[in-house]
Phi, psi and omega in degrees: 000136177281129178269125184264125175245140184205163169292135184299129175285154179299136176258162179301341177287345172285114194295341180277353183300319180299318177301317181295318179295332177281350182081020182274127175280162185294340181263006181282131180301149184301325182293330177288321178295321177300321178298316179298317180295321179295315178295328180276358177078017181229037182300315181295322177299314180296318178300325179293328176289324178296318178298318180293333179277000178089011178284132180276115181273151176288175184298317182290314174300322178298316181295319179296314180297318179297321180293319179290322176301317181293319177302313182296316179297321179296317180293320178298315180295321179296316179300316179295320181294313181293325177299314181291322185286326189237006178069036183264154170268153178242131176249141178059220179052233183297334182291338172264317184301330182298340181275352178265132180285146173298143009260020180293139186244129167259116183289149176229129177268329180204186178238132181258119186237137180243118181267145179282005179177176184290322182299310178293333175300312182289328174301317180294316180297316178298322178299314180296319179295323180290319183289316192240003191052043187290150179262133173276112181287328181179157176241107180269140182243130180242131180214165177230025178092320177229165178084179184289151172288149170249143189237143174224126181239127176257126183236137180228153173206161188294145171284172180296329173243081190295338180273349182248324188247151178292157184300156168289158183201163174218135171250117183246125184228164173260015181213158180275313185227124186274339184082195183252002177066015176235306182220359179251123184289157171287140177238117188291316185250156177260166175302150178292334176283116186300319181292321175295319179300317180289325175300315179293326178296324176293316179298323181297337180302337182298337179285344180260329187192175173288154177294146181243175179301320180300321179295321180290324176293321175299318178300312181298322179297309183288327178298317180295319181293312182296319180293321178295322181284318192254344182061224181295336180293347180298329182298308180291319183298314182290316182297316179296318180296317180297320179290315182298322184262016172060036184236017180300316180298318184289318179293320178297320178296320180296315179296315181298318179292328180288316185289350172293336184250324184225130179295145175256164182290169179298322179295318180285333170296321178293321176301316178303317181291316180297325181291343181304297178296327178296322178293319179296319178295319180294318179298325179293335179276347184278085182227154175304142180088002178298134179303138176093348179285130182255155171268134177259128171234127179284141178260110179272114183300135182255323186205124176295153178136174185278156176225212180281183182280340179222172178282132175229130183262129179250107181294142176196153173297144179087005178122124180294156176247132175254123170272132186225166177298347179248016178112168183283152179226145170275124179270125183216145176273355179249150180277347180252130180243129179287151182302315182293321177298320180292319182297314180292328178293319179296318179298317179294318181299320179293329179292337181290334184252004178290136175293144180298141182277000000 
Protein backbone atom coordinates (compact mmCIF):
# COMPACT_ATOMS: atom_id res chain seq x y z
CA UNK A 1 0.00 0.00 0.00
CA UNK A 2 1.25 3.46 -0.86
CA UNK A 3 1.53 5.73 2.15
CA UNK A 4 0.39 9.24 1.35
CA UNK A 5 2.19 12.17 2.95
CA UNK A 6 0.94 15.68 2.44
CA UNK A 7 0.82 19.19 3.69
CA UNK A 8 -2.04 19.28 6.20
CA UNK A 9 -5.31 20.48 4.74
CA UNK A 10 -7.20 23.11 6.73
CA UNK A 11 -9.41 21.57 9.42
CA UNK A 12 -12.66 23.04 10.75
CA UNK A 13 -10.70 24.07 13.84
CA UNK A 14 -8.89 26.61 11.62
CA UNK A 15 -11.18 29.53 12.26
CA UNK A 16 -10.91 30.96 8.76
CA UNK A 17 -12.35 27.81 7.15
CA UNK A 18 -15.93 29.05 7.52
CA UNK A 19 -14.99 32.31 5.79
CA UNK A 20 -13.40 30.36 2.93
CA UNK A 21 -16.43 28.14 2.51
CA UNK A 22 -18.55 31.29 2.30
CA UNK A 23 -16.29 32.60 -0.47
CA UNK A 24 -15.18 35.56 1.63
CA UNK A 25 -11.81 37.07 0.77
CA UNK A 26 -9.52 38.29 3.55
CA UNK A 27 -10.18 41.94 2.66
CA UNK A 28 -13.98 41.65 2.76
CA UNK A 29 -15.52 43.74 5.56
CA UNK A 30 -16.97 41.73 8.43
CA UNK A 31 -20.49 43.01 7.80
CA UNK A 32 -20.33 41.60 4.27
CA UNK A 33 -19.16 38.23 5.55
CA UNK A 34 -22.03 38.29 8.05
CA UNK A 35 -24.41 38.84 5.13
CA UNK A 36 -22.96 35.82 3.32
CA UNK A 37 -23.24 33.71 6.48
CA UNK A 38 -26.84 34.77 7.00
CA UNK A 39 -27.73 33.90 3.40
CA UNK A 40 -25.92 30.60 3.80
CA UNK A 41 -27.88 29.68 6.92
CA UNK A 42 -24.86 29.56 9.22
CA UNK A 43 -24.80 33.02 10.79
CA UNK A 44 -24.53 31.65 14.33
CA UNK A 45 -21.68 29.34 13.28
CA UNK A 46 -19.81 32.27 11.78
CA UNK A 47 -20.46 34.41 14.87
CA UNK A 48 -18.98 31.64 16.99
CA UNK A 49 -15.77 31.80 14.92
CA UNK A 50 -15.65 35.55 15.43
CA UNK A 51 -16.07 35.05 19.16
CA UNK A 52 -13.26 32.48 19.13
CA UNK A 53 -11.02 34.98 17.33
CA UNK A 54 -11.51 37.44 20.15
CA UNK A 55 -13.87 39.78 18.31
CA UNK A 56 -16.14 41.60 20.71
CA UNK A 57 -19.72 41.11 19.58
CA UNK A 58 -22.49 43.59 20.23
CA UNK A 59 -25.40 42.88 22.56
CA UNK A 60 -27.78 41.74 19.82
CA UNK A 61 -25.35 39.31 18.10
CA UNK A 62 -24.42 37.95 21.52
CA UNK A 63 -28.09 37.39 22.38
CA UNK A 64 -28.74 35.72 19.03
CA UNK A 65 -25.71 33.45 19.36
CA UNK A 66 -26.67 32.51 22.92
CA UNK A 67 -30.19 31.63 21.78
CA UNK A 68 -28.94 29.41 18.97
CA UNK A 69 -26.43 27.76 21.30
CA UNK A 70 -29.24 26.96 23.73
CA UNK A 71 -31.47 25.64 20.95
CA UNK A 72 -28.68 23.40 19.71
CA UNK A 73 -27.87 22.17 23.21
CA UNK A 74 -31.55 21.42 23.84
CA UNK A 75 -31.82 19.38 20.62
CA UNK A 76 -28.62 17.49 21.42
CA UNK A 77 -29.87 16.65 24.91
CA UNK A 78 -33.26 15.64 23.54
CA UNK A 79 -31.69 13.32 20.98
CA UNK A 80 -29.60 11.62 23.64
CA UNK A 81 -32.61 11.29 25.94
CA UNK A 82 -34.92 9.84 23.27
CA UNK A 83 -32.17 7.52 22.07
CA UNK A 84 -31.72 6.10 25.56
CA UNK A 85 -35.44 5.93 26.34
CA UNK A 86 -36.61 4.27 23.13
CA UNK A 87 -33.55 2.57 21.68
CA UNK A 88 -33.24 4.95 18.72
CA UNK A 89 -30.22 5.86 16.64
CA UNK A 90 -29.20 9.49 16.12
CA UNK A 91 -27.78 10.78 12.84
CA UNK A 92 -25.72 13.97 12.45
CA UNK A 93 -26.48 16.66 15.03
CA UNK A 94 -24.47 16.15 18.19
CA UNK A 95 -22.66 13.18 16.62
CA UNK A 96 -20.87 15.63 14.31
CA UNK A 97 -20.83 18.65 16.64
CA UNK A 98 -18.89 16.71 19.29
CA UNK A 99 -15.84 16.81 17.01
CA UNK A 100 -15.73 20.62 16.99
CA UNK A 101 -13.87 22.28 19.87
CA UNK A 102 -15.64 24.89 21.96
CA UNK A 103 -16.62 27.59 21.28
CA UNK A 104 -17.24 26.63 17.63
CA UNK A 105 -20.92 25.94 17.03
CA UNK A 106 -22.55 23.53 14.62
CA UNK A 107 -26.14 24.69 14.26
CA UNK A 108 -29.01 22.21 14.48
CA UNK A 109 -32.48 22.76 13.11
CA UNK A 110 -33.96 19.48 14.31
CA UNK A 111 -33.00 16.02 15.54
CA UNK A 112 -32.85 13.01 13.20
CA UNK A 113 -33.83 9.75 14.87
CA UNK A 114 -33.85 6.21 13.46
CA UNK A 115 -36.13 3.69 15.17
CA UNK A 116 -35.45 -0.07 14.96
CA UNK A 117 -39.13 -0.67 14.20
CA UNK A 118 -42.58 0.87 14.10
CA UNK A 119 -43.40 0.36 17.80
CA UNK A 120 -40.45 2.39 19.16
CA UNK A 121 -41.10 5.04 16.50
CA UNK A 122 -44.60 5.65 17.86
CA UNK A 123 -43.35 5.52 21.44
CA UNK A 124 -40.96 8.34 20.54
CA UNK A 125 -43.67 10.37 18.79
CA UNK A 126 -46.01 10.02 21.77
CA UNK A 127 -43.15 11.07 24.05
CA UNK A 128 -42.57 14.24 21.99
CA UNK A 129 -46.28 15.10 22.00
CA UNK A 130 -46.40 14.62 25.76
CA UNK A 131 -43.31 16.73 26.45
CA UNK A 132 -43.93 19.66 24.12
CA UNK A 133 -47.56 19.38 22.96
CA UNK A 134 -45.82 18.83 19.63
CA UNK A 135 -47.72 18.82 16.35
CA UNK A 136 -47.37 15.94 13.92
CA UNK A 137 -46.85 17.63 10.56
CA UNK A 138 -47.30 14.45 8.61
CA UNK A 139 -46.82 10.71 8.48
CA UNK A 140 -45.10 9.63 5.29
CA UNK A 141 -45.42 6.03 4.16
CA UNK A 142 -42.81 4.32 1.99
CA UNK A 143 -43.51 1.01 0.29
CA UNK A 144 -42.32 -1.10 -2.62
CA UNK A 145 -45.44 -3.17 -3.22
CA UNK A 146 -44.31 -6.04 -1.01
CA UNK A 147 -42.64 -6.30 2.36
CA UNK A 148 -43.05 -4.09 5.43
CA UNK A 149 -43.99 -0.44 5.23
CA UNK A 150 -41.37 2.12 6.20
CA UNK A 151 -42.54 5.15 8.16
CA UNK A 152 -41.32 8.73 8.54
CA UNK A 153 -42.93 11.15 11.01
CA UNK A 154 -42.16 14.88 11.14
CA UNK A 155 -42.89 16.53 14.49
CA UNK A 156 -42.69 20.26 15.32
CA UNK A 157 -43.09 22.43 18.42
CA UNK A 158 -42.44 26.13 19.16
CA UNK A 159 -38.94 27.48 19.70
CA UNK A 160 -38.18 29.58 22.77
CA UNK A 161 -38.68 32.67 20.60
CA UNK A 162 -41.50 31.42 18.35
CA UNK A 163 -41.91 34.74 16.50
CA UNK A 164 -38.20 34.93 15.63
CA UNK A 165 -36.94 31.39 15.23
CA UNK A 166 -38.19 28.45 13.20
CA UNK A 167 -39.88 25.69 15.18
CA UNK A 168 -37.98 22.95 16.92
CA UNK A 169 -38.38 19.62 15.21
CA UNK A 170 -37.70 15.91 15.07
CA UNK A 171 -37.75 13.56 12.10
CA UNK A 172 -38.35 10.00 13.29
CA UNK A 173 -37.99 7.18 10.76
CA UNK A 174 -37.79 3.40 10.61
CA UNK A 175 -34.88 3.62 8.15
CA UNK A 176 -31.51 5.34 7.94
CA UNK A 177 -31.46 6.46 4.29
CA UNK A 178 -34.54 6.80 2.10
CA UNK A 179 -32.95 7.26 -1.31
CA UNK A 180 -34.42 9.36 -4.10
CA UNK A 181 -37.56 7.21 -4.70
CA UNK A 182 -36.62 6.84 -8.38
CA UNK A 183 -33.43 4.81 -8.74
CA UNK A 184 -31.71 4.80 -5.35
CA UNK A 185 -32.93 2.10 -2.94
CA UNK A 186 -33.98 2.64 0.65
CA UNK A 187 -31.38 1.44 3.16
CA UNK A 188 -32.80 0.49 6.53
CA UNK A 189 -29.56 0.46 8.52
CA UNK A 190 -26.52 2.74 8.55
CA UNK A 191 -22.87 1.64 8.77
CA UNK A 192 -21.75 0.53 12.21
CA UNK A 193 -18.97 3.12 12.15
CA UNK A 194 -20.67 6.25 13.49
CA UNK A 195 -18.47 8.73 11.62
CA UNK A 196 -18.98 6.90 8.31
CA UNK A 197 -22.73 6.79 8.97
CA UNK A 198 -22.84 10.54 9.52
CA UNK A 199 -20.70 11.19 6.44
CA UNK A 200 -23.19 9.23 4.33
CA UNK A 201 -26.10 11.02 6.01
CA UNK A 202 -24.62 14.34 4.88
CA UNK A 203 -24.20 13.00 1.33
CA UNK A 204 -27.80 11.72 1.38
CA UNK A 205 -29.01 15.31 1.86
CA UNK A 206 -28.42 15.84 -1.88
CA UNK A 207 -31.65 13.97 -2.58
CA UNK A 208 -33.57 16.67 -0.69
CA UNK A 209 -31.72 19.81 -1.80
CA UNK A 210 -28.45 21.21 -3.07
CA UNK A 211 -25.46 21.00 -0.78
CA UNK A 212 -24.97 23.99 1.51
CA UNK A 213 -22.04 25.52 3.36
CA UNK A 214 -23.04 23.56 6.47
CA UNK A 215 -22.74 20.28 4.56
CA UNK A 216 -19.24 21.19 3.38
CA UNK A 217 -18.22 22.09 6.91
CA UNK A 218 -19.59 18.73 8.08
CA UNK A 219 -17.53 17.00 5.41
CA UNK A 220 -14.33 18.72 6.52
CA UNK A 221 -15.10 17.86 10.15
CA UNK A 222 -15.72 14.18 9.47
CA UNK A 223 -12.89 13.94 6.94
CA UNK A 224 -10.39 15.09 9.57
CA UNK A 225 -11.79 12.66 12.16
CA UNK A 226 -11.86 9.66 9.84
CA UNK A 227 -8.37 10.34 8.49
CA UNK A 228 -6.98 10.73 11.98
CA UNK A 229 -8.56 7.45 13.05
CA UNK A 230 -7.92 5.32 9.98
CA UNK A 231 -4.86 6.78 8.27
CA UNK A 232 -4.39 5.35 4.75
CA UNK A 233 -7.23 2.88 5.39
CA UNK A 234 -9.66 5.78 5.16
CA UNK A 235 -9.51 5.58 1.36
CA UNK A 236 -10.86 2.05 1.19
CA UNK A 237 -13.27 2.48 4.10
CA UNK A 238 -14.96 5.58 2.67
CA UNK A 239 -15.01 4.31 -0.93
CA UNK A 240 -16.47 0.94 0.06
CA UNK A 241 -19.15 2.54 2.23
CA UNK A 242 -20.14 4.98 -0.52
CA UNK A 243 -20.46 2.12 -3.02
CA UNK A 244 -22.30 -0.20 -0.62
CA UNK A 245 -24.82 2.49 0.32
CA UNK A 246 -25.34 3.73 -3.26
CA UNK A 247 -23.97 7.20 -2.48
CA UNK A 248 -20.77 7.40 -4.53
CA UNK A 249 -22.12 10.15 -6.88
CA UNK A 250 -23.38 12.31 -4.02
CA UNK A 251 -20.27 11.95 -1.86
CA UNK A 252 -18.01 12.70 -4.83
CA UNK A 253 -20.06 15.83 -5.60
CA UNK A 254 -19.80 16.92 -1.95
CA UNK A 255 -16.01 16.48 -1.91
CA UNK A 256 -15.65 18.20 -5.28
CA UNK A 257 -17.79 21.16 -4.24
CA UNK A 258 -15.89 21.54 -0.98
CA UNK A 259 -12.42 21.48 -2.50
CA UNK A 260 -13.39 24.38 -4.77
CA UNK A 261 -13.25 26.53 -1.62
CA UNK A 262 -10.95 24.68 0.76
CA UNK A 263 -8.20 22.21 -0.21
CA UNK A 264 -8.63 18.62 0.92
CA UNK A 265 -5.82 16.30 2.00
CA UNK A 266 -4.03 13.94 -0.39
CA UNK A 267 -5.98 11.01 1.02
CA UNK A 268 -9.30 12.72 0.41
CA UNK A 269 -8.15 13.75 -3.04
CA UNK A 270 -7.49 10.06 -3.66
CA UNK A 271 -10.98 9.21 -2.34
CA UNK A 272 -12.40 11.72 -4.81
CA UNK A 273 -10.55 9.96 -7.64
CA UNK A 274 -11.56 6.46 -6.55
CA UNK A 275 -15.19 7.54 -6.34
CA UNK A 276 -15.17 8.53 -10.03
CA UNK A 277 -15.71 5.06 -11.54
CA UNK A 278 -17.83 4.01 -8.56
CA UNK A 279 -20.13 6.99 -9.19
CA UNK A 280 -20.46 6.08 -12.88
CA UNK A 281 -21.33 2.48 -11.99
CA UNK A 282 -23.90 3.63 -9.44
CA UNK A 283 -25.55 6.04 -11.88
CA UNK A 284 -25.85 3.21 -14.43
CA UNK A 285 -27.80 1.19 -11.85
CA UNK A 286 -30.29 3.98 -11.22
CA UNK A 287 -33.15 2.75 -13.36
CA UNK A 288 -36.88 2.22 -12.75
CA UNK A 289 -37.54 -1.14 -11.18
CA UNK A 290 -34.26 -1.32 -9.27
CA UNK A 291 -34.69 -3.62 -6.26
CA UNK A 292 -35.16 -1.80 -2.98
CA UNK A 293 -36.48 1.48 -4.43
CA UNK A 294 -39.52 2.63 -2.46
CA UNK A 295 -42.46 4.82 -3.36
CA UNK A 296 -42.93 7.84 -1.11
CA UNK A 297 -46.41 9.02 -0.21
CA UNK A 298 -46.91 12.02 2.04
CA UNK A 299 -49.46 11.63 4.81
CA UNK A 300 -51.76 14.64 5.02
CA UNK A 301 -53.33 14.68 8.53
CA UNK A 302 -57.12 14.53 8.35
CA UNK A 303 -58.31 14.50 11.94
CA UNK A 304 -56.38 14.78 15.19
CA UNK A 305 -56.86 11.93 17.55
CA UNK A 306 -55.82 8.42 18.34
CA UNK A 307 -55.82 5.53 15.91
CA UNK A 308 -54.55 1.98 15.88
CA UNK A 309 -51.26 0.70 17.21
CA UNK A 310 -49.61 0.51 13.78
CA UNK A 311 -50.02 2.03 10.35
CA UNK A 312 -52.67 0.36 8.20
CA UNK A 313 -53.34 1.46 4.62
CA UNK A 314 -56.93 1.47 3.32
CA UNK A 315 -57.03 1.53 -0.51
CA UNK A 316 -59.62 3.80 -2.11
CA UNK A 317 -60.09 5.83 -5.31
CA UNK A 318 -58.81 9.38 -4.95
CA UNK A 319 -56.01 8.46 -2.57
CA UNK A 320 -55.47 5.76 0.03
CA UNK A 321 -56.09 6.49 3.70
CA UNK A 322 -53.59 5.43 6.36
CA UNK A 323 -54.87 4.90 9.86
CA UNK A 324 -52.07 5.64 12.32
CA UNK A 325 -51.62 5.97 16.09
CA UNK A 326 -51.87 9.77 15.67
CA UNK A 327 -54.97 9.74 13.48
CA UNK A 328 -55.82 9.10 9.82
CA UNK A 329 -53.86 10.58 6.93
CA UNK A 330 -54.53 10.98 3.23
CA UNK A 331 -51.63 9.44 1.31
CA UNK A 332 -50.60 11.49 -1.69
CA UNK A 333 -47.56 11.75 -3.94
CA UNK A 334 -48.24 15.46 -4.37
CA UNK A 335 -47.72 18.20 -1.79
CA UNK A 336 -50.89 20.02 -2.89
CA UNK A 337 -54.30 18.53 -2.04
CA UNK A 338 -57.50 19.77 -3.70
CA UNK A 339 -60.40 20.81 -1.45
CA UNK A 340 -62.79 18.20 -2.84
CA UNK A 341 -60.17 15.46 -2.55
CA UNK A 342 -59.61 16.45 1.08
CA UNK A 343 -63.34 16.56 1.87
CA UNK A 344 -64.00 13.05 0.52
CA UNK A 345 -60.90 11.73 2.31
CA UNK A 346 -62.14 13.14 5.64
CA UNK A 347 -65.54 11.55 5.10
CA UNK A 348 -63.95 8.18 4.35
CA UNK A 349 -61.61 8.44 7.37
CA UNK A 350 -64.57 9.13 9.66
CA UNK A 351 -66.36 6.08 8.29
CA UNK A 352 -63.47 3.93 9.46
CA UNK A 353 -64.15 4.76 13.10
CA UNK A 354 -67.97 4.80 12.99
CA UNK A 355 -69.51 2.18 15.21
CA UNK A 356 -71.43 -0.44 13.24
CA UNK A 357 -75.16 0.32 12.98
